[in-house]
Each structure stands twice: as structure tokens, then as C-alpha cells.
N, CA, C and O atoms as CSV, one atom per row, in Angstrom:
chain,resi,resn,atom,element,x,y,z
A,1,UNK,N,N,21.311,17.496,4.469
A,1,UNK,CA,C,20.482,16.314,4.376
A,1,UNK,C,C,19.756,16.131,5.703
A,1,UNK,O,O,20.304,16.407,6.770
A,2,UNK,N,N,18.526,15.664,5.617
A,2,UNK,CA,C,17.704,15.368,6.788
A,2,UNK,C,C,17.552,13.845,6.877
A,2,UNK,O,O,17.244,13.183,5.886
A,3,UNK,N,N,17.769,13.311,8.059
A,3,UNK,CA,C,17.567,11.884,8.310
A,3,UNK,C,C,16.519,11.738,9.397
A,3,UNK,O,O,16.600,12.381,10.443
A,4,UNK,N,N,15.534,10.886,9.143
A,4,UNK,CA,C,14.554,10.511,10.148
A,4,UNK,C,C,14.817,9.059,10.509
A,4,UNK,O,O,14.912,8.207,9.626
A,5,UNK,N,N,14.935,8.773,11.783
A,5,UNK,CA,C,15.200,7.401,12.223
A,5,UNK,C,C,14.532,7.172,13.566
A,5,UNK,O,O,14.518,8.047,14.432
A,6,UNK,N,N,13.985,5.990,13.719
A,6,UNK,CA,C,13.351,5.639,14.982
A,6,UNK,C,C,12.314,4.562,14.789
A,6,UNK,O,O,12.459,3.683,13.940
A,7,UNK,N,N,11.252,4.637,15.595
A,7,UNK,CA,C,10.216,3.607,15.590
A,7,UNK,C,C,8.826,4.217,15.612
A,7,UNK,O,O,8.600,5.297,16.158
A,8,UNK,N,N,7.921,3.500,15.011
A,8,UNK,CA,C,6.496,3.710,15.219
A,8,UNK,C,C,6.025,2.513,16.016
A,8,UNK,O,O,6.360,1.374,15.690
A,9,UNK,N,N,5.258,2.758,17.046
A,9,UNK,CA,C,4.787,1.659,17.886
A,9,UNK,C,C,3.272,1.643,17.906
A,9,UNK,O,O,2.617,2.676,18.036
A,10,UNK,N,N,2.739,0.448,17.776
A,10,UNK,CA,C,1.305,0.221,17.836
A,10,UNK,C,C,1.074,-1.048,18.632
A,10,UNK,O,O,2.033,-1.672,19.089
A,11,UNK,N,N,-0.147,-1.433,18.802
A,11,UNK,CA,C,-0.394,-2.687,19.507
A,11,UNK,C,C,0.015,-3.848,18.598
A,11,UNK,O,O,-0.090,-3.740,17.376
A,12,UNK,N,N,0.475,-4.943,19.175
A,12,UNK,CA,C,0.927,-6.078,18.370
A,12,UNK,C,C,-0.113,-6.574,17.371
A,12,UNK,O,O,0.249,-7.028,16.285
A,13,UNK,N,N,-1.391,-6.496,17.714
A,13,UNK,CA,C,-2.408,-6.985,16.782
A,13,UNK,C,C,-2.596,-6.061,15.574
A,13,UNK,O,O,-3.236,-6.452,14.598
A,14,UNK,N,N,-2.047,-4.841,15.627
A,14,UNK,CA,C,-2.169,-3.905,14.508
A,14,UNK,C,C,-0.866,-3.717,13.724
A,14,UNK,O,O,-0.856,-3.003,12.721
A,15,UNK,N,N,0.216,-4.335,14.153
A,15,UNK,CA,C,1.516,-4.041,13.544
A,15,UNK,C,C,1.569,-4.427,12.066
A,15,UNK,O,O,2.151,-3.691,11.268
A,16,UNK,N,N,0.988,-5.537,11.686
A,16,UNK,CA,C,1.009,-5.940,10.269
A,16,UNK,C,C,0.198,-4.965,9.419
A,16,UNK,O,O,0.610,-4.607,8.315
A,17,UNK,N,N,-0.939,-4.541,9.927
A,17,UNK,CA,C,-1.782,-3.583,9.195
A,17,UNK,C,C,-1.075,-2.240,9.031
A,17,UNK,O,O,-1.126,-1.638,7.958
A,18,UNK,N,N,-0.421,-1.771,10.085
A,18,UNK,CA,C,0.333,-0.520,10.003
A,18,UNK,C,C,1.486,-0.655,9.020
A,18,UNK,O,O,1.715,0.242,8.208
A,19,UNK,N,N,2.208,-1.757,9.084
A,19,UNK,CA,C,3.319,-1.974,8.155
A,19,UNK,C,C,2.833,-1.955,6.711
A,19,UNK,O,O,3.498,-1.384,5.847
A,20,UNK,N,N,1.697,-2.563,6.440
A,20,UNK,CA,C,1.147,-2.572,5.079
A,20,UNK,C,C,0.761,-1.162,4.643
A,20,UNK,O,O,1.001,-0.785,3.496
A,21,UNK,N,N,0.169,-0.381,5.539
A,21,UNK,CA,C,-0.196,0.994,5.206
A,21,UNK,C,C,1.040,1.820,4.870
A,21,UNK,O,O,1.029,2.602,3.919
A,22,UNK,N,N,2.098,1.647,5.646
A,22,UNK,CA,C,3.340,2.373,5.389
A,22,UNK,C,C,3.994,1.912,4.090
A,22,UNK,O,O,4.477,2.730,3.307
A,23,UNK,N,N,4.008,0.613,3.870
A,23,UNK,CA,C,4.608,0.090,2.637
A,23,UNK,C,C,3.881,0.585,1.399
A,23,UNK,O,O,4.490,0.719,0.338
A,24,UNK,N,N,2.595,0.857,1.517
A,24,UNK,CA,C,1.838,1.350,0.370
A,24,UNK,C,C,2.300,2.732,-0.075
A,24,UNK,O,O,1.988,3.157,-1.187
A,25,UNK,N,N,3.035,3.432,0.771
A,25,UNK,CA,C,3.539,4.770,0.458
A,25,UNK,C,C,4.922,4.763,-0.179
A,25,UNK,O,O,5.327,5.760,-0.776
A,26,UNK,N,N,5.646,3.668,-0.065
A,26,UNK,CA,C,7.065,3.648,-0.411
A,26,UNK,C,C,7.337,3.932,-1.881
A,26,UNK,O,O,8.133,4.820,-2.188
A,27,UNK,N,N,6.713,3.219,-2.788
A,27,UNK,CA,C,7.040,3.355,-4.220
A,27,UNK,C,C,6.869,4.791,-4.703
A,27,UNK,O,O,7.764,5.329,-5.356
A,28,UNK,N,N,5.744,5.417,-4.395
A,28,UNK,CA,C,5.518,6.794,-4.836
A,28,UNK,C,C,6.452,7.774,-4.128
A,28,UNK,O,O,6.931,8.729,-4.740
A,29,UNK,N,N,6.709,7.542,-2.853
A,29,UNK,CA,C,7.577,8.450,-2.107
A,29,UNK,C,C,8.988,8.436,-2.656
A,29,UNK,O,O,9.627,9.485,-2.743
A,30,UNK,N,N,9.486,7.270,-3.028
A,30,UNK,CA,C,10.838,7.196,-3.579
A,30,UNK,C,C,10.990,7.979,-4.886
A,30,UNK,O,O,12.109,8.298,-5.289
A,31,UNK,N,N,9.885,8.287,-5.542
A,31,UNK,CA,C,9.909,9.078,-6.782
A,31,UNK,C,C,9.837,10.580,-6.518
A,31,UNK,O,O,10.022,11.378,-7.437
A,32,UNK,N,N,9.574,10.966,-5.287
A,32,UNK,CA,C,9.458,12.387,-4.955
A,32,UNK,C,C,10.807,13.084,-5.053
A,32,UNK,O,O,11.847,12.518,-4.719
A,33,UNK,N,N,10.761,14.325,-5.518
A,33,UNK,CA,C,11.970,15.141,-5.569
A,33,UNK,C,C,12.514,15.327,-4.156
A,33,UNK,O,O,11.803,15.798,-3.269
A,34,UNK,N,N,13.742,14.966,-3.953
A,34,UNK,CA,C,14.377,15.150,-2.657
A,34,UNK,C,C,14.361,13.941,-1.752
A,34,UNK,O,O,14.999,13.959,-0.700
A,35,UNK,N,N,13.651,12.887,-2.126
A,35,UNK,CA,C,13.648,11.667,-1.319
A,35,UNK,C,C,14.857,10.826,-1.688
A,35,UNK,O,O,15.025,10.449,-2.848
A,36,UNK,N,N,15.692,10.532,-0.716
A,36,UNK,CA,C,16.902,9.733,-0.941
A,36,UNK,C,C,16.727,8.295,-0.467
A,36,UNK,O,O,17.274,7.374,-1.075
A,37,UNK,N,N,15.983,8.094,0.594
A,37,UNK,CA,C,15.668,6.759,1.138
A,37,UNK,C,C,14.350,6.865,1.888
A,37,UNK,O,O,14.033,7.897,2.480
A,38,UNK,N,N,13.588,5.774,1.850
A,38,UNK,CA,C,12.300,5.754,2.549
A,38,UNK,C,C,12.001,4.305,2.869
A,38,UNK,O,O,11.587,3.551,1.989
A,39,UNK,N,N,12.205,3.902,4.120
A,39,UNK,CA,C,12.142,2.495,4.488
A,39,UNK,C,C,11.402,2.274,5.807
A,39,UNK,O,O,11.502,3.056,6.752
A,40,UNK,N,N,10.666,1.185,5.819
A,40,UNK,CA,C,9.987,0.726,7.030
A,40,UNK,C,C,10.185,-0.777,7.135
A,40,UNK,O,O,10.202,-1.475,6.122
A,41,UNK,N,N,10.334,-1.275,8.348
A,41,UNK,CA,C,10.445,-2.721,8.565
A,41,UNK,C,C,9.912,-3.044,9.953
A,41,UNK,O,O,10.151,-2.313,10.914
A,42,UNK,N,N,9.194,-4.140,10.038
A,42,UNK,CA,C,8.761,-4.584,11.363
A,42,UNK,C,C,10.001,-5.040,12.118
A,42,UNK,O,O,10.720,-5.934,11.671
A,43,UNK,N,N,10.239,-4.428,13.247
A,43,UNK,CA,C,11.408,-4.789,14.046
A,43,UNK,C,C,11.053,-5.800,15.133
A,43,UNK,O,O,11.830,-6.709,15.423
A,44,UNK,N,N,9.877,-5.636,15.728
A,44,UNK,CA,C,9.487,-6.521,16.828
A,44,UNK,C,C,7.962,-6.650,16.821
A,44,UNK,O,O,7.252,-5.774,17.316
A,45,UNK,N,N,7.471,-7.752,16.251
A,45,UNK,CA,C,6.019,-7.953,16.160
A,45,UNK,C,C,5.373,-7.961,17.542
A,45,UNK,O,O,4.328,-7.342,17.746
A,46,UNK,N,N,5.985,-8.651,18.478
A,46,UNK,CA,C,5.402,-8.779,19.815
A,46,UNK,C,C,5.282,-7.433,20.528
A,46,UNK,O,O,4.393,-7.240,21.358
A,47,UNK,N,N,6.175,-6.514,20.200
A,47,UNK,CA,C,6.129,-5.182,20.813
A,47,UNK,C,C,5.382,-4.175,19.942
A,47,UNK,O,O,5.141,-3.048,20.375
A,48,UNK,N,N,5.013,-4.564,18.721
A,48,UNK,CA,C,4.321,-3.660,17.803
A,48,UNK,C,C,5.214,-2.561,17.262
A,48,UNK,O,O,4.741,-1.462,16.972
A,49,UNK,N,N,6.517,-2.846,17.123
A,49,UNK,CA,C,7.492,-1.827,16.724
A,49,UNK,C,C,7.887,-1.941,15.254
A,49,UNK,O,O,8.249,-3.011,14.766
A,50,UNK,N,N,7.804,-0.801,14.565
A,50,UNK,CA,C,8.216,-0.710,13.164
A,50,UNK,C,C,9.374,0.267,13.078
A,50,UNK,O,O,9.287,1.397,13.558
A,51,UNK,N,N,10.451,-0.179,12.466
A,51,UNK,CA,C,11.643,0.647,12.272
A,51,UNK,C,C,11.395,1.622,11.135
A,51,UNK,O,O,10.872,1.238,10.089
A,52,UNK,N,N,11.765,2.878,11.330
A,52,UNK,CA,C,11.621,3.933,10.331
A,52,UNK,C,C,13.009,4.455,9.979
A,52,UNK,O,O,13.812,4.743,10.866
A,53,UNK,N,N,13.291,4.576,8.680
A,53,UNK,CA,C,14.530,5.209,8.223
A,53,UNK,C,C,14.235,5.966,6.933
A,53,UNK,O,O,13.840,5.371,5.930
A,54,UNK,N,N,14.427,7.269,6.967
A,54,UNK,CA,C,14.215,8.115,5.799
A,54,UNK,C,C,15.392,9.075,5.661
A,54,UNK,O,O,15.974,9.519,6.651
A,55,UNK,N,N,15.729,9.383,4.410
A,55,UNK,CA,C,16.719,10.437,4.128
A,55,UNK,C,C,16.110,11.376,3.096
A,55,UNK,O,O,15.544,10.941,2.094
A,56,UNK,N,N,16.238,12.667,3.359
A,56,UNK,CA,C,15.694,13.710,2.492
A,56,UNK,C,C,16.784,14.712,2.160
A,56,UNK,O,O,17.647,14.996,2.990
A,57,UNK,N,N,16.746,15.244,0.953
A,57,UNK,CA,C,17.747,16.219,0.519
A,57,UNK,C,C,17.792,17.409,1.468
A,57,UNK,O,O,18.867,17.888,1.829
A,58,UNK,N,N,16.602,17.885,1.873
A,58,UNK,CA,C,16.533,19.061,2.738
A,58,UNK,C,C,15.147,19.139,3.389
A,58,UNK,O,O,14.260,18.337,3.101
A,59,UNK,N,N,14.991,20.114,4.261
A,59,UNK,CA,C,13.736,20.265,4.987
A,59,UNK,C,C,12.579,20.600,4.055
A,59,UNK,O,O,11.451,20.167,4.290
A,60,UNK,N,N,12.844,21.361,3.007
A,60,UNK,CA,C,11.772,21.703,2.064
A,60,UNK,C,C,11.201,20.450,1.407
A,60,UNK,O,O,9.984,20.334,1.258
A,61,UNK,N,N,12.059,19.513,1.012
A,61,UNK,CA,C,11.587,18.265,0.406
A,61,UNK,C,C,10.750,17.466,1.407
A,61,UNK,O,O,9.708,16.914,1.050
A,62,UNK,N,N,11.207,17.406,2.651
A,62,UNK,CA,C,10.448,16.693,3.682
A,62,UNK,C,C,9.098,17.375,3.929
A,62,UNK,O,O,8.077,16.699,4.057
A,63,UNK,N,N,9.090,18.703,3.996
A,63,UNK,CA,C,7.838,19.426,4.210
A,63,UNK,C,C,6.840,19.156,3.088
A,63,UNK,O,O,5.651,18.965,3.341
A,64,UNK,N,N,7.324,19.141,1.855
A,64,UNK,CA,C,6.464,18.861,0.710
A,64,UNK,C,C,5.860,17.469,0.839
A,64,UNK,O,O,4.668,17.273,0.601
A,65,UNK,N,N,6.694,16.505,1.219
A,65,UNK,CA,C,6.233,15.127,1.415
A,65,UNK,C,C,5.158,15.056,2.495
A,65,UNK,O,O,4.109,14.444,2.293
A,66,UNK,N,N,5.415,15.669,3.621
A,66,UNK,CA,C,4.483,15.598,4.748
A,66,UNK,C,C,3.148,16.283,4.449
A,66,UNK,O,O,2.142,15.978,5.088
A,67,UNK,N,N,3.132,17.204,3.485
A,67,UNK,CA,C,1.908,17.912,3.116
A,67,UNK,C,C,1.051,17.142,2.114
A,67,UNK,O,O,-0.064,17.566,1.811
A,68,UNK,N,N,1.549,16.023,1.597
A,68,UNK,CA,C,0.792,15.250,0.617
A,68,UNK,C,C,-0.433,14.596,1.261
A,68,UNK,O,O,-0.358,14.108,2.388
A,69,UNK,N,N,-1.552,14.587,0.549
A,69,UNK,CA,C,-2.777,13.982,1.100
A,69,UNK,C,C,-2.594,12.519,1.513
A,69,UNK,O,O,-3.145,12.102,2.531
A,70,UNK,N,N,-1.840,11.739,0.755
A,70,UNK,CA,C,-1.653,10.317,1.093
A,70,UNK,C,C,-0.932,10.158,2.422
A,70,UNK,O,O,-1.247,9.252,3.194
A,71,UNK,N,N,0.022,11.023,2.694
A,71,UNK,CA,C,0.761,10.943,3.958
A,71,UNK,C,C,-0.162,11.342,5.112
A,71,UNK,O,O,-0.199,10.678,6.148
A,72,UNK,N,N,-0.899,12.424,4.919
A,72,UNK,CA,C,-1.845,12.863,5.938
A,72,UNK,C,C,-2.906,11.817,6.225
A,72,UNK,O,O,-3.325,11.644,7.370
A,73,UNK,N,N,-3.342,11.119,5.182
A,73,UNK,CA,C,-4.367,10.091,5.367
A,73,UNK,C,C,-3.850,8.946,6.229
A,73,UNK,O,O,-4.552,8.473,7.123
A,74,UNK,N,N,-2.632,8.501,5.965
A,74,UNK,CA,C,-2.079,7.399,6.760
A,74,UNK,C,C,-1.792,7.865,8.182
A,74,UNK,O,O,-2.204,7.213,9.142
A,75,UNK,N,N,-1.095,8.978,8.327
A,75,UNK,CA,C,-0.768,9.448,9.675
A,75,UNK,C,C,-2.026,9.806,10.455
A,75,UNK,O,O,-2.141,9.482,11.636
A,76,UNK,N,N,-2.961,10.468,9.802
A,76,UNK,CA,C,-4.209,10.825,10.479
A,76,UNK,C,C,-5.051,9.613,10.829
A,76,UNK,O,O,-5.668,9.565,11.894
A,77,UNK,N,N,-5.078,8.637,9.937
A,77,UNK,CA,C,-5.860,7.437,10.179
A,77,UNK,C,C,-5.320,6.574,11.307
A,77,UNK,O,O,-6.052,5.794,11.915
A,78,UNK,N,N,-4.038,6.723,11.575
A,78,UNK,CA,C,-3.398,5.947,12.633
A,78,UNK,C,C,-3.094,6.771,13.879
A,78,UNK,O,O,-2.546,6.233,14.841
A,79,UNK,N,N,-3.424,8.033,13.890
A,79,UNK,CA,C,-3.015,8.945,14.957
A,79,UNK,C,C,-3.340,8.442,16.360
A,79,UNK,O,O,-2.548,8.627,17.284
A,80,UNK,N,N,-4.490,7.815,16.522
A,80,UNK,CA,C,-4.878,7.355,17.857
A,80,UNK,C,C,-4.399,5.938,18.167
A,80,UNK,O,O,-4.692,5.394,19.232
A,81,UNK,N,N,-3.647,5.338,17.214
A,81,UNK,CA,C,-3.187,3.958,17.428
A,81,UNK,C,C,-1.671,3.803,17.350
A,81,UNK,O,O,-1.161,2.685,17.426
A,82,UNK,N,N,-0.942,4.919,17.200
A,82,UNK,CA,C,0.518,4.807,17.143
A,82,UNK,C,C,1.188,5.782,18.094
A,82,UNK,O,O,0.655,6.837,18.440
A,83,UNK,N,N,2.359,5.383,18.489
A,83,UNK,CA,C,3.271,6.250,19.221
A,83,UNK,C,C,4.440,6.498,18.282
A,83,UNK,O,O,5.043,5.553,17.775
A,84,UNK,N,N,4.760,7.757,18.050
A,84,UNK,CA,C,5.852,8.097,17.139
A,84,UNK,C,C,7.099,8.390,17.963
A,84,UNK,O,O,7.157,9.365,18.713
A,85,UNK,N,N,8.087,7.531,17.807
A,85,UNK,CA,C,9.373,7.694,18.485
A,85,UNK,C,C,10.453,7.811,17.411
A,85,UNK,O,O,11.379,7.003,17.340
A,86,UNK,N,N,10.304,8.839,16.582
A,86,UNK,CA,C,11.209,9.078,15.461
A,86,UNK,C,C,11.934,10.390,15.721
A,86,UNK,O,O,11.326,11.370,16.151
A,87,UNK,N,N,13.229,10.403,15.459
A,87,UNK,CA,C,14.057,11.594,15.646
A,87,UNK,C,C,14.493,12.121,14.282
A,87,UNK,O,O,14.615,11.362,13.321
A,88,UNK,N,N,14.722,13.423,14.210
A,88,UNK,CA,C,15.185,14.063,12.984
A,88,UNK,C,C,16.609,14.554,13.204
A,88,UNK,O,O,16.921,15.179,14.217
A,89,UNK,N,N,17.466,14.256,12.228
A,89,UNK,CA,C,18.872,14.645,12.302
A,89,UNK,C,C,19.253,15.445,11.063
A,89,UNK,O,O,18.788,15.150,9.961
A,90,UNK,N,N,20.087,16.443,11.240
A,90,UNK,CA,C,20.688,17.161,10.126
A,90,UNK,C,C,22.061,16.549,9.890
A,90,UNK,O,O,22.876,16.477,10.809
A,91,UNK,N,N,22.318,16.110,8.672
A,91,UNK,CA,C,23.604,15.491,8.347
A,91,UNK,C,C,24.349,16.387,7.364
A,91,UNK,O,O,23.854,16.662,6.271
A,92,UNK,N,N,25.515,16.833,7.745
A,92,UNK,CA,C,26.269,17.756,6.898
A,92,UNK,C,C,27.577,17.164,6.400
A,92,UNK,O,O,28.285,17.805,5.623
A,93,UNK,N,N,27.911,15.958,6.829
A,93,UNK,CA,C,29.208,15.400,6.457
A,93,UNK,C,C,29.062,13.933,6.049
A,93,UNK,O,O,29.657,13.049,6.665
A,94,UNK,N,N,28.270,13.683,5.014
A,94,UNK,CA,C,28.070,12.306,4.553
A,94,UNK,C,C,29.325,11.801,3.872
A,94,UNK,O,O,29.962,12.522,3.105
A,95,UNK,N,N,29.681,10.532,4.165
A,95,UNK,CA,C,30.851,9.886,3.526
A,95,UNK,C,C,30.654,8.385,3.590
A,95,UNK,O,O,29.763,7.892,4.282
A,96,UNK,N,N,31.474,7.678,2.876
A,96,UNK,CA,C,31.401,6.221,2.855
A,96,UNK,C,C,31.723,5.605,4.201
A,96,UNK,O,O,32.353,6.232,5.053
A,97,UNK,N,N,31.289,4.382,4.381
A,97,UNK,CA,C,31.448,3.650,5.636
A,97,UNK,C,C,32.904,3.587,6.084
A,97,UNK,O,O,33.178,3.745,7.274
A,98,UNK,N,N,33.830,3.364,5.184
A,98,UNK,CA,C,35.244,3.203,5.555
A,98,UNK,C,C,36.038,4.493,5.482
A,98,UNK,O,O,37.245,4.486,5.725
A,99,UNK,N,N,35.403,5.573,5.161
A,99,UNK,CA,C,36.116,6.861,5.054
A,99,UNK,C,C,36.188,7.578,6.374
A,99,UNK,O,O,36.752,8.669,6.455
């Protein structure tokens, strides 16, 4: 499993617009083969920070997602206005919270 977690940062005056652009991707992305979770939330409006959390079955599923025109349009359209501080993790031992 692949987990992406971190922040996207933009200027405070653009954070709501960026959040809306990201939210517009959620419903369709959750239907993609291999998408387990796909979430964005404004964490700090004053700092322009949006929390990112995604889980993917594997790298192939993530690669397919990233190659979609809608994803490229959002990322490309915001490329000069965001800082991507997102990390990718490989998870091989998923279990319940109390296990």
C-alpha cells in the first residue's frame, strides 16, 4: 500500500480556491481502481495550508491516477502557486488501531 501524507501550501488568499479545486477531484478519484482514501482539508487558513491524505493499493494505481488529465490540469494550473510538502510511504503491515 502507498500512503501520501503532508501539506500543500499556497498564499492565504488562495487557500479556499485551492481547496475547492482539490475537492472537485475527490468523488471521481474515490471510484478509481486502487484508490483506498483520498482526502483534503484546510488545516490553517492563515498559513495557506491544506492537509493531504491519500491511500493507494500500489504504485501502479497511483501512477494511473497521476496520469489522468483532470489531475494534471489541477496540479499544472496551480504549479506556480503551491508548495508541495507531501511524503510518500510504503505500508506493508496494516492493522487496526488497537492491534
